[in-house]
C-alpha atoms as an extended CHARMM CRD file, in Angstrom:
* protein
*
       111  EXT
         1         1  MET       CA            123.7130000000      100.2250000000      111.7850000000  PROA      1               0.0000000000
         2         2  LYS       CA            121.5380000000       97.1810000000      112.2460000000  PROA      2               0.0000000000
         3         3  ILE       CA            118.0480000000       97.3330000000      113.7070000000  PROA      3               0.0000000000
         4         4  ASN       CA            116.5820000000       94.1110000000      115.0440000000  PROA      4               0.0000000000
         5         5  ILE       CA            112.8470000000       93.9190000000      115.5260000000  PROA      5               0.0000000000
         6         6  CYS       CA            111.3820000000       90.6380000000      116.6830000000  PROA      6               0.0000000000
         7         7  THR       CA            108.0180000000       89.5670000000      118.0150000000  PROA      7               0.0000000000
         8         8  GLU       CA            109.5830000000       87.9050000000      121.0540000000  PROA      8               0.0000000000
         9         9  GLN       CA            111.1280000000       91.1780000000      122.2040000000  PROA      9               0.0000000000
        10        10  ASN       CA            108.5710000000       93.7460000000      121.0190000000  PROA      10              0.0000000000
        11        11  GLY       CA            105.3320000000       91.7620000000      120.7870000000  PROA      11              0.0000000000
        12        12  ASN       CA            104.9940000000       92.7000000000      117.1100000000  PROA      12              0.0000000000
        13        13  ILE       CA            107.0730000000       94.1550000000      114.2950000000  PROA      13              0.0000000000
        14        14  TYR       CA            105.3340000000       97.5420000000      114.0910000000  PROA      14              0.0000000000
        15        15  PRO       CA            107.2420000000      100.7450000000      114.8680000000  PROA      15              0.0000000000
        16        16  ALA       CA            106.9260000000      102.1160000000      118.4080000000  PROA      16              0.0000000000
        17        17  PRO       CA            104.7670000000      105.1350000000      117.3860000000  PROA      17              0.0000000000
        18        18  TYR       CA            102.2370000000      102.7480000000      115.8060000000  PROA      18              0.0000000000
        19        19  ASN       CA            102.0080000000      100.7760000000      119.0290000000  PROA      19              0.0000000000
        20        20  VAL       CA            101.4710000000      103.9360000000      121.0570000000  PROA      20              0.0000000000
        21        21  VAL       CA             98.7390000000      105.2940000000      118.7670000000  PROA      21              0.0000000000
        22        22  ASN       CA             97.1030000000      101.8810000000      118.4790000000  PROA      22              0.0000000000
        23        23  CYS       CA             96.8160000000      101.6080000000      122.2740000000  PROA      23              0.0000000000
        24        24  ILE       CA             94.9140000000      104.8830000000      122.6950000000  PROA      24              0.0000000000
        25        25  PRO       CA             91.4720000000      103.9950000000      124.0760000000  PROA      25              0.0000000000
        26        26  ASP       CA             88.5150000000      105.2820000000      122.0380000000  PROA      26              0.0000000000
        27        27  ARG       CA             87.1790000000      107.1770000000      125.0680000000  PROA      27              0.0000000000
        28        28  CYS       CA             90.3150000000      109.3790000000      124.8950000000  PROA      28              0.0000000000
        29        29  VAL       CA             89.8960000000      110.2940000000      121.2220000000  PROA      29              0.0000000000
        30        30  PHE       CA             87.9490000000      113.3740000000      120.1260000000  PROA      30              0.0000000000
        31        31  ASN       CA             88.5870000000      113.1900000000      116.3820000000  PROA      31              0.0000000000
        32        32  GLN       CA             84.9300000000      113.3090000000      115.3020000000  PROA      32              0.0000000000
        33        33  GLY       CA             84.4320000000      116.7830000000      116.7460000000  PROA      33              0.0000000000
        34        34  LEU       CA             87.4140000000      117.9950000000      114.7450000000  PROA      34              0.0000000000
        35        35  GLY       CA             86.1970000000      116.2860000000      111.5780000000  PROA      35              0.0000000000
        36        36  ILE       CA             89.3200000000      114.1530000000      111.1930000000  PROA      36              0.0000000000
        37        37  ASN       CA             90.0070000000      110.4260000000      111.0230000000  PROA      37              0.0000000000
        38        38  HSD       CA             90.7790000000      108.2340000000      114.0240000000  PROA      38              0.0000000000
        39        39  PRO       CA             94.4530000000      108.6190000000      115.0780000000  PROA      39              0.0000000000
        40        40  ILE       CA             95.4390000000      105.1290000000      113.8950000000  PROA      40              0.0000000000
        41        41  ALA       CA             93.8850000000      105.8190000000      110.4740000000  PROA      41              0.0000000000
        42        42  ILE       CA             95.7760000000      109.1100000000      110.2050000000  PROA      42              0.0000000000
        43        43  TYR       CA             99.0100000000      107.3610000000      111.1540000000  PROA      43              0.0000000000
        44        44  ASN       CA             98.5280000000      104.4620000000      108.7240000000  PROA      44              0.0000000000
        45        45  ILE       CA             97.6450000000      106.6580000000      105.7340000000  PROA      45              0.0000000000
        46        46  SER       CA            100.4720000000      109.0790000000      106.4710000000  PROA      46              0.0000000000
        47        47  THR       CA            103.0840000000      106.3770000000      106.9810000000  PROA      47              0.0000000000
        48        48  LYS       CA            102.0250000000      104.6220000000      103.7700000000  PROA      48              0.0000000000
        49        49  ARG       CA            102.5650000000      107.8430000000      101.7910000000  PROA      49              0.0000000000
        50        50  VAL       CA            106.0540000000      108.2980000000      103.2550000000  PROA      50              0.0000000000
        51        51  ILE       CA            107.0110000000      104.6640000000      102.5730000000  PROA      51              0.0000000000
        52        52  ASP       CA            105.5900000000      104.7310000000       99.0310000000  PROA      52              0.0000000000
        53        53  SER       CA            107.4850000000      107.9190000000       98.2030000000  PROA      53              0.0000000000
        54        54  PHE       CA            110.6990000000      106.4660000000       99.6180000000  PROA      54              0.0000000000
        55        55  ILE       CA            110.2730000000      103.2930000000       97.5250000000  PROA      55              0.0000000000
        56        56  ALA       CA            109.5950000000      105.3560000000       94.3770000000  PROA      56              0.0000000000
        57        57  LEU       CA            112.6840000000      107.4820000000       95.0330000000  PROA      57              0.0000000000
        58        58  ASN       CA            114.8080000000      104.3960000000       95.6570000000  PROA      58              0.0000000000
        59        59  ASP       CA            113.6160000000      102.8060000000       92.4050000000  PROA      59              0.0000000000
        60        60  LEU       CA            114.5370000000      105.9560000000       90.4780000000  PROA      60              0.0000000000
        61        61  ILE       CA            117.9900000000      106.0720000000       92.0430000000  PROA      61              0.0000000000
        62        62  LEU       CA            118.5920000000      102.4730000000       91.0090000000  PROA      62              0.0000000000
        63        63  ARG       CA            117.5390000000      103.2750000000       87.4260000000  PROA      63              0.0000000000
        64        64  ALA       CA            119.4380000000      106.5950000000       87.3110000000  PROA      64              0.0000000000
        65        65  SER       CA            122.7100000000      105.0410000000       86.3220000000  PROA      65              0.0000000000
        66        66  GLU       CA            121.0660000000      103.5650000000       83.2260000000  PROA      66              0.0000000000
        67        67  GLU       CA            119.2470000000      106.6110000000       81.8620000000  PROA      67              0.0000000000
        68        68  SER       CA            119.9410000000      110.2730000000       81.0790000000  PROA      68              0.0000000000
        69        69  LYS       CA            118.6530000000      113.8030000000       81.6960000000  PROA      69              0.0000000000
        70        70  LYS       CA            114.9720000000      112.8190000000       81.9070000000  PROA      70              0.0000000000
        71        71  MET       CA            115.8930000000      110.5950000000       84.8010000000  PROA      71              0.0000000000
        72        72  GLU       CA            117.3290000000      113.5950000000       86.6660000000  PROA      72              0.0000000000
        73        73  ASP       CA            114.0040000000      115.4400000000       86.3450000000  PROA      73              0.0000000000
        74        74  ASP       CA            112.1020000000      112.3730000000       87.5700000000  PROA      74              0.0000000000
        75        75  LEU       CA            114.5350000000      111.9930000000       90.4470000000  PROA      75              0.0000000000
        76        76  ILE       CA            114.0190000000      115.6050000000       91.5330000000  PROA      76              0.0000000000
        77        77  LYS       CA            110.2330000000      115.1480000000       91.3940000000  PROA      77              0.0000000000
        78        78  ALA       CA            110.4840000000      111.9750000000       93.4820000000  PROA      78              0.0000000000
        79        79  GLU       CA            112.6850000000      113.7260000000       96.0490000000  PROA      79              0.0000000000
        80        80  ILE       CA            110.1730000000      116.5770000000       96.2890000000  PROA      80              0.0000000000
        81        81  GLU       CA            107.3140000000      114.0900000000       96.7730000000  PROA      81              0.0000000000
        82        82  MET       CA            109.2320000000      112.3110000000       99.5160000000  PROA      82              0.0000000000
        83        83  MET       CA            109.9360000000      115.5830000000      101.3390000000  PROA      83              0.0000000000
        84        84  GLU       CA            106.2930000000      116.6550000000      100.9920000000  PROA      84              0.0000000000
        85        85  ALA       CA            105.1650000000      113.2590000000      102.2900000000  PROA      85              0.0000000000
        86        86  MET       CA            107.4410000000      113.6380000000      105.3090000000  PROA      86              0.0000000000
        87        87  MET       CA            106.1560000000      117.1710000000      106.0020000000  PROA      87              0.0000000000
        88        88  ALA       CA            102.5660000000      115.9210000000      105.6720000000  PROA      88              0.0000000000
        89        89  HSD       CA            103.4170000000      113.1380000000      108.1220000000  PROA      89              0.0000000000
        90        90  ILE       CA            104.4950000000      115.7420000000      110.6750000000  PROA      90              0.0000000000
        91        91  ASP       CA            101.1970000000      117.5920000000      110.1250000000  PROA      91              0.0000000000
        92        92  ASP       CA             99.3320000000      114.3040000000      110.5070000000  PROA      92              0.0000000000
        93        93  CYS       CA            101.1010000000      113.6410000000      113.8070000000  PROA      93              0.0000000000
        94        94  TYR       CA             99.8850000000      117.0600000000      114.9520000000  PROA      94              0.0000000000
        95        95  SER       CA             96.3290000000      116.0340000000      113.9850000000  PROA      95              0.0000000000
        96        96  ILE       CA             96.7210000000      112.8930000000      116.0680000000  PROA      96              0.0000000000
        97        97  MET       CA             97.7400000000      114.9830000000      119.0580000000  PROA      97              0.0000000000
        98        98  MET       CA             94.8100000000      117.3610000000      118.4690000000  PROA      98              0.0000000000
        99        99  SER       CA             92.4000000000      114.4270000000      118.4020000000  PROA      99              0.0000000000
       100       100  LEU       CA             93.4120000000      113.5910000000      121.9810000000  PROA      100             0.0000000000
       101       101  GLN       CA             92.0740000000      116.8870000000      123.3180000000  PROA      101             0.0000000000
       102       102  PRO       CA             88.3940000000      117.4220000000      124.1060000000  PROA      102             0.0000000000
       103       103  PHE       CA             86.5930000000      119.1120000000      121.2200000000  PROA      103             0.0000000000
       104       104  ASN       CA             86.0640000000      122.8520000000      121.4160000000  PROA      104             0.0000000000
       105       105  ILE       CA             84.4740000000      124.6760000000      118.4630000000  PROA      105             0.0000000000
       106       106  SER       CA             86.8960000000      127.6100000000      118.8430000000  PROA      106             0.0000000000
       107       107  MET       CA             89.8680000000      125.2310000000      118.3880000000  PROA      107             0.0000000000
       108       108  ARG       CA             88.5010000000      124.0620000000      115.0200000000  PROA      108             0.0000000000
       109       109  ASP       CA             87.9910000000      127.6340000000      113.8540000000  PROA      109             0.0000000000
       110       110  GLU       CA             91.5850000000      128.5750000000      114.7600000000  PROA      110             0.0000000000
       111       111  LYS       CA             93.0650000000      125.8130000000      112.5940000000  PROA      111             0.0000000000
């Protein structure tokens, strides 16, 4: 499968979710009442963690053929970190959606 992303077609090379979150006007964001970051900040931090964990896992896989049992333990830890990063990303996407609703103190207490 080949994915082509070009500035002529898409306007930039960012993923579609980034473009959507980045276009949310500040008047529609209620993150301060919830005590969370702006949606684009949440998205950027979350995506960076997922990408970093994927890169770390990929590096370990490439080294795995050269090393022994210790490498297996490191590989398992890297896989766990990647899965946790992906689960955290889903939670962060929920926070982004929550930040688009008007603030209500009872909503914060339920979370």
